[in-house]
N, C-alpha and C positions, 0 to 999 in steps of 0.2 A: 504495501499499500505506499501511496506516496501522500504525503501529508505538506500542503503548500502553507509557510508560515511567511510573516513581514518581513523577516531577515533574511528566508531562502525556502530550503528543501529539507523533510525528514523523509528519510527512506525506511517504513517498519517492513521487516520479516518475519514477527513473530509476536503475538498479543496474547496472552494470557491463555498458553498455551506447553503443556510440557515437553521441552526439551532440551539438545544437551548444545552448548557452544563452542569448538575447538578452533583453534587457531593452528597449522598446521606449518610444518617446514621442509620439504622437499630439498635435499643436497642438490647439489650440481650433479648433472648426470646418473639422475637416482630417481626412480620409480616406487609408487607403493605396487603392489599382488593387483593384480585384475582378477575382481572378488564380486561381491555382492552380500547384499544382506534381506532377512524373511521379514523381520519385525520394524524396521524403520526407511523412511523415506531422508535422503541427506539432499541437501541445499550445499552449493561452493559458490560461493564469491573471491573471482581473480583480486588476487591485489598485486600481483607482478606480473609482466609480460614474461615470455621465454619457457613458456611451458606446451606440452601436449595433454589433451584430455581425452581420455575416451569412453565414451557412455554406449553401450550396447554397441552395435558394430560400427558404429561412427565416429571417427577421432576431427578434433577440432584444437584449434592453434588459438586460443583466444588471448585476448585484452585486458589488460586493467581493467574492472570494473564489471565485467563480464560476468555472468550468473549462469548455473545449471541448477535443475532440480531434477536428481536421480530417484525416481519410483524403488521402491521395495524389490528387490527380486530382478531387476537390471544389473551388468556387470557394469564394473568403473573402476579409473585408474588414473592416475597423474602422474605424466613425465615429467622433469625436470631438463631443460638444455644445459647449459655451459654456466650458468649460473644456478646458487639457489633461488628456492619460488616458494612463496605464501599464499597460501588458501584458505579464506574462510569457511569452517563447516560448519552449519548449521541441524541436527539429527532431529526429527521429527517420530516420536514413537519411542519403545524400549530401546536404549542406546546400550549396549555390553559389545567386548570383545568377544564372546561364546557366540552372536548372532554374524560372524564370518564368515562366508564361504567362497573359498582359496579355487579358484579359477587354472592360476598360475603366480608362481613367487615372485617377489619383487625383487627390482634389478640392482644386483649387487649387495644386496643384504639376505644371508642365509637363514636367518627366522622369520618370523609370520611378518605381516603387516606393521 
């Protein structure tokens, strides 16, 4: 929701909802695993240029300020280019690491997402 104020704008992402907010930092040349969640939807707000986003079978090269909504059950992944990148993630629904179904491992990391 966009709220206009006399001094500018407010972009409201969630109001009176149960959600979890995370700031992710993906190191240069690294990626999250390709995965999905059964119990939650994710919203990503891109804070830096220089990354690739995969949602389902589509790949995007978003710019700072772009937004993605990933519904439960849809596979997704973030890959950083030659510099670290930040993504603000808002999880809607039950947010737990037990609700991650991995389809492929993270790049450059042996452990889970």
